[in-house]
Every structure is written in C-alpha cells, then in structure tokens.
N, C-alpha and C positions, 0 to 999 in steps of 0.2 A: 821796148817793143821790138828792137832788132833781134833779140834772142828768141822772142816768141814766134817770129816769122821764119826761123831756120827750118830747113828740110834736111833729111838725111843726105840727099844728093848734094847739099851745100858743104858737106864735110869730106875732105880728102884726107883719109887716114895715112896714106902712103907719103904724101908730101907734108903732112901735119899742118894743114891749112883749113880755115873756115872761110867760105865766101859769104860776105854780108851783102845781100841784094837790096837795092832801093832804101838805103839808110837815110838818115837826116842829111839833107843836101843832095839827095838823089844820085849819088855817085857810088857805084858798086866798089867794094874794096875787099881785100883779103886780110885775115889776121891769123896769128899762129895758134896752133892747137897744142897745148902742153902735153907732155908724155903722161902725166897723172890723169888729166882729163881724157886723153885718148883712151887709156885703158879702162877707165870708168864708163865712158860712153860706149865703147865696144861691148863691155859686159852687159850694160843696160839693153842695148839693141839686140844682143843675143837672147836675153831673157824675154824681151817683148816678142821676138820672132818665135821662140818656143811656145809662149802663151798663145800666140795667134794660130800656130799650127795645131795646138791642142784644141782650141776652140773650133777650128775647121773640122778636125777629126770627130768632134762631138756633135757635129751638125749645126754649129753656130757660125756666126761671122758672115751671114748673107743677109741682104736686105731686099724685101719685096718692093718693087717700084710700082706705082699706080700706072695703069695703061693710059698713056697720053692721048690715044686716039678714041677712047671710049666716051 
C-alpha cells in the first residue's frame, strides 16, 4: 500500500530519495532511490507529461463540475 500512496512530490531525484508518508507504524521515513529506478521513473514521468500536454492541446483533460449552488 505504501507504494500505491506515493506522489511525484515524494520523490527527490537530486538526493535520490523517496519519502514514504504515513506507512505502517505511522512514522514517515525516507528510502533510497536506485539509479536504475531513477532513470526509468524519470522517463515514465516525461512520457506521461507529454501525453497530458497532447491531451490538453486536443481539447481534452478538462472536467465539467456540477454547479454546487444550483
């Protein structure tokens, strides 16, 4: 479950660390980010960013929210 709760902001590529927040025992901790995983994760995030930018340029990526006051 700890891996599923990770956010991009929890990964420090420069320091090669991952912050694990609210894990079992409820004490935040850091763990190392291996070079291999760092490179793979950076490539994945770049691909997702490119896909997101493409979706936005195509007019997608927005959500209509219902009017809460109506």
